[in-house]
N, C-alpha and C positions, 0 to 999 in steps of 0.2 A: 282767622284762619280756621278751616273746617277740620273735623277729626280726621277725615281721609287724607287731607293735605299734610297734617302733622305726621301721620303714619308714613307717608311717602318720604317726607323730609328726614325723619329719624332713621328709616331703614336705608335710605340712599347714602347716609354717612357711613354705613357699614358695607356698601357695595351691593346691597340687595334691594331691588325696587319691587314692592308688592303691586300686583295688578289690581286695579279697581274692578268692581263687579261689572261695570259696563264694558270695560276693556276685555275682561276674561270671557265674557259671554260670546265674543266673536270667535273664540277658538273652536276647532273641530277635531275629531279623532278619526284615525284610520287604523285598521288592522293590516299589517303586512305579513303575509304567509310566505315562508321561504322553504327551500328544499336543499339537500346536500350540505348539511351542517357538518362541521368537523366531528368525526366520531359517531355519526348517526345518519342513517338514510331516511328517517321519518321526517315528515313535515312538521313545522312548528311556526308559531306566530309571535309577533311583538306589536305593541301599540304605540303609535305616534300621536302626539297632540300638537297640532299646527296653530301657531299664534299670529294672526294677522297684525296684532298690535306691535309685535316685535319687528316684523318685516312685511308690510302690506303688499309690496310688489312680488316678493318672493313667495309669499303664501298664496297669492292669487295664481301665480304660475304653477305652483305645485298642485293646487286644486284643479286647474285645467288639465294637467297631465294625468291626474287620477281619473277624471271624467272621461278622458280619451283612452283609458286602459293602457297608457303608454308604458307603464312599468312592468306589465306582465311579461314574464320570461327574460327580464333584464338580469344580467349577471353582475355580481360584485367583482368587478374586474381588477380593482386596485385595493388590496386590503393589506395594510402594514401593521404588524404587531406593535402595540403600544402607541399607536398614532390614530388611525382612522380607517373606515371601510367605505369605498367609493363605488357608486353605481349611477346609471342614468343614460346609457347608450342603448337604444332600442335594438333588439336582435334582428329586425327587418330593416335593411339599408334604405329601402324606399320610404318607409315610414319615418326613419331618422332624418331623411332629407327634408321632409315637410317641416321639421322643427329647427333644423340647422339654420342659423342666420336670424332666428327670431329672438334676438337678445333683449334683455330687460335691463333697466337702469339699476344701479346699486341702491339698496336701502341703507339709510344711515344707521350706525350702531345704536341699538336700544340700550339706554342706561341700565346697568346692572345685569345685562344678559350677554354672556360671552360663550366662547367655544370650550365649554367644560364637558365632562363626561356625559354622554347621552344626547347632546345637542346635535341637531341635524341642520346642515348648512349647504348652500349652493357652492359648487366649485366654480372657479373663474380662471380666465387666462389674462386678466387685466381689468381695468375699470369698465364697468357697464357691459360686461361680456357674458352674463349668466344666461344659460339656455335650459338644459335638461339634466345636467349632472349634479349630483349631491353627494355628501359624505356624512357619516355619523362618527362623532368623536369617541374614541375609546378611553381617553383620559383628558386631563386639563390641558387644552391646547390654546390657552388664552393669548399666546403670542400671535395667533392668527387674527385677533380682534382688530389690530391696527393696520391690517393688510387688506381690509375691505370685505372680510368674511363675516357676514351678519347672519346669525342663526335664525331659522324660520320656525323651529319647533323643537320638540324633545321627545325622547323615549320615556313614556310614563309607566310602561309595564313590559317586562320581558328583556331587559338589558342583558340578562344571562344568555339569551338566545343570540343577541347581536355579538356577544363575545365569542361565539362559536362559529362565526363566519370563516370560511376557508381562507387561511392566511397565504395568499398567493404572492404577496410582496409587491415591491415597486414594479411599475410597468417597464417594458422595453423602450429604449435600449439601456436605461440606467439599471434595470433590475430584471428578475426572471419572469415577470408577469407579462400579460398580453400587451401588444402594441395598440394604442388607441386608434391609430390610423387604420390598422387592419380590421379592428372591430367596426369602425365607421363604414368601411368599404365592403366588408364581407359578412358582418353581423354574427349571429349565433352559429352559423355554419363553421366559421373560423374557430370560435371559442369551443364548440363541441368537439372539434377535431383535435385542437392543440391543447386545450385546457378543460377537459371533461369534468374535472373535480370541483369547479367553481360553484359556490353557493349561488342560487338564483331565486328570483322572486316569482312565486306562483300567482299571487294576486295582491292588489291593494284595494281595500274596500272601506268606504265610510261606514261608521257604526254609531250607535247611540252614544252620546257623550258619557264618558266615564266607564265604559265596558272594558273589563279586563279578561282576555281569553285564557291566560295561563294561570292566574290565581283563582279563577272561577267565582269571582264576585264583582260587584260594582265598586269602582274605586271610591274612596271617601271624598276625594277632592271634587267639590261642586256637583255631586251626584244627588238627585232627589231620592235615591234609594241607598244612601250611604250606609245605613245600618243593616241592609238586607243580605241574606245569604241566597245562593242560587238554588233554593228549594222553593218551588211554587205550590201553593195550596189552592186547589180548585174545588168549589162546592158545585156538585151536579144535582139534578133533580132526583137522582137515585142514591146520593151519598157524596162522600168527599174522596179526593185523591191527592197524593203528594207526588210532585214531578221533580226529579233530580236533573238539573240542567248540566250538560257536559260540553262546555265550549271547546275542550280539547278534541272532541269528535268532529264537530262542525262549528267553528267559531262564528261564521256569518249567520248560519241558521239560528244558533243560540242567541245571538245578539238581536235578531229580528223578533224572535219569540218573546224575549224579555221586554223589548220595546212595545210589543202589542199588549203584554201584561201591564206594563207601567201606564199605558194609555187607557187601560180598562176597556179596550176594544172587544175583548172576548166575553165580557159580561153579557149574559142573556143570549149567547150564541147557540144556535140549534146544532145538535148532533145529527145532521140531516142525512148522512149516509152511513148506516150501521149494518154491517154484513157479518153474520155469525161466523166465527172461526176465521175471520179475515182481518177486518179493520173497522174503525169508526172514524169518519171524516167530518171536519167542521172548519169554520173560519169565515163564512159569509155573515157579516155582522148583522146584529138585530136592528140597528138604527140606520136608516138610509143615508143621512148626511155623513155619518162616520164611514160607512162602507164605501160610499162614493169617493170620499176624501182619500181613503187608503188605496182605492183602486186607481187613483191618479198618480200614486207614488210609483217610481220606477221599481221593477223587480230587482231582487238581490242576486248576486252571482252565485253560482253553484260552489259549494265546498267540495274538495276532492272526495271521491267515493272511498268508503272505508269497508272493504270486504272482510277486514279483520274483526269487525263489530257485527255479530250476527243479529238479525232482527228477530226479537222474541216477544212474548206477551208483554205489552206495556211499552214497547219501544216507540218513540215518536220521531217523525220526519215530516218534511213539507210535501204537499201535493204540487204538481206542476204539469206543464204541457210541452216541454222542450228545454233546451239549454238555457240557463240563466232566466228561468221563468217563475221563480218562487216569489210569492207575494204575502198572503195572509192565510191561505188554506193549508191545513196540515192533517195528519192522521195519527192514530194510535193503533198499533197492531193488537189484534185480539186472539192471537194464537202463537205458539212457539214454532221455530223452524220455518219461518216465512221466507222461503227461497225466492219467491216471486217479488218480494219487496226488497228495497235497498240496492237495486241494480241500475235504476235510471239515474241520469245526471243529477236530478233534483232530490234524490231520496237518501241523502247522507243523514244518518241519525244525529240528533242533537240533544236528546233527553230520554229519560227512562222513568216510567211510573214505578214507584217503589212502595213496599210494605204490603203485608197480607190484606189489611183492610182496604187499601187502594185497589188491589187486584180483585177483591170481592165486589167492589163498586163497579169496576169495569164489566164484570160478568153480569151485572144487573141491567146494563144499558139495553133498551128495547131495540131489537133487530128485526122486528116483524115487517118493516117497510123496505128494508134492503136498499136497492138502487132506484126505487120508484120515485122519490122526490127529485124533481128536475131543477138543476141549478139555474137554468134560464128563467124559470117561473119564479124562483126566489128573488132574482134580481128585478124582474118586472112587476111582480105582484106583492113582493115583500113577505113579511112573516104572517100576514093574514092568510096567504095561500097555505102555509104549513099548518096553521092552527085549524083551518077548515078541512084540508084534505088528509092530514096526518096528525090527528089530535093527540095521539099517545107518544109522540116523539119525546125524547129526552133532551135536556138543555144544560148548558153551563150557567150556573147562577152567578158565580164570581170566580175570578182568578187573581191571587195576590202573591207577591213574593213574601215568603215567611220571614218575619223579623227574628233577630237573634234572641230578643227578649220574649219569652212565651206569653207574658202578660200583655205586652204591646201587640203581639200577633193576635191574641184573643180579642183585644179591643178593636183591632183593625177589621176583624171578621164580624163584629157585632154592629151591623148597620141597621138603621131603623127602616121598617117596611114603608113608612110614609115617604122618606126621602128616596128610597129605591124605586118607587113607582115611576118616577120621571125618566128612568133610563130605558124603559122598554115600552114606548107609547104604542107600538104596533101590535103588541099582544100582552096587555096588562093582566089577562086572566092566567097567563102561564107562570109568571114570577114577578116579583117586585124588587127593584133595586135601582140605585143611583150612586152618584159620587159620595164618598165619605167626607166628613167635615175636615177642614184644614187643621193640621196639628198645631199645638202651641209651639212657640219658639223653643229650641233646645236650651238646656240649662246653661250651656257655655255662652250663649248670647246675652244672658241677663247682666253680665258685667257692663255691657254698653248702656243698659238702662240705669245701673247704679252709679257708674262713674266713668264717662267716656275718657276723660283725661287720664285716669289711672290705667285704663286699658292701653292708651297710646304709649305711656311710659313703659308698661310691661312688654308690649310687643316690640318696642324699640330695643329693650334689653335682649329680647329673644333674637332679634336680627343680629345684634352685635355678637352674641354668643355663637350663633350659627356661622358668622364669618370667621371667628377665631377657630372653631372646630374644623372648618373647611381648610383654613391655612395649615393647621397641624397635620391634616391627612393628605394634603395635596402631594402629587408626585411630580418629579421633574419632567418638563416637556421635552419632546424630541425636536431638535432643531432641524430645519429643512433648508 
């Protein structure tokens, strides 16, 4: 029997089945941005991790609904204190009709996964009747497990946001809440007229795995940047800057920026549009295969505009050309009181350059060429065009998320000139950089090298302890 099999066997005895690496790799994350929370008019976000290995049919249906933008403007129309919050009737009756009747079969219950606090599950009206409605469990509702309610995912960050959904109660006629029939036939027009206080979904957006909008860092679970903070260190040809990322300003923009940093896409990028007392723009990658690959990715949706966050010297936002057009180009403001910036759909700030030394570096960026470099020529002729026509342009050498350990961060930035040369084949005379070497295994993994069987026993004991603590803290479920 393999080590992985022994782990599954031991933890299944305590009701907890660990996911293998292959299974867990199928999971994907989405950020749900909501409005009209109890006691607060500001928008907030929570993160769902969807697990196809728990419920492949349900996860696939949820994925298709996200891709269809189905959940945008959906109300949490049935929210019962101490039980669950339900949503999934589209506010446009005509769009709702296209999904009604498209039922999917039930997924079998996944061993060790039940309707506990934070799990998200499809609502049903009987066997094999799932369509578009889902609910999030506020507490341990394990009594639902034997009734065909198979969770498809879980809230991995921001459960305190879910707890603040407006508690409208049970729906009509049993309770004071909305009638589902009326929501189906009249949509949001009915809800806005009769139940204007309902919490609603602004957007549901796929994000890089493990991104946490509310806690401002990458989650430790299965994240390649598990030790990172959301301060990004960038080396420019004129010095270095520190960028403080603010997911609470623009969660989708922050997620995309960190995704670009993680992929090292910005390394070697030209600051091709630098206008004194206005902005510096960048993001057309130095390496053609990479920029073409990112150009094929769909743009991200706009974050809600934040007029409460003034654009000042060092503020960062994405460039765009219309609604939901953000890809990989962004700008940094080079002056305070930029009233002409931050007003377009795509210009929600997501980060701020911080520190006197960083501000001094921004002031050194060469602005002599202004708007003269042509984006079309960069795409067709590459960085040879920039090197020939604009030889004194400044560039980003590297961008890395700063590690909590300053020694580790210093090692991260200490890359050899020989290895870096391969990263910018189009303009090797400008700078030299490439991928850093793969790190050694973390210390915690050495136990597998010393004694796999000992690790199995230890993790089995951990699973059993986890079960006992869970039993001690569980709350009585609400009978329905």
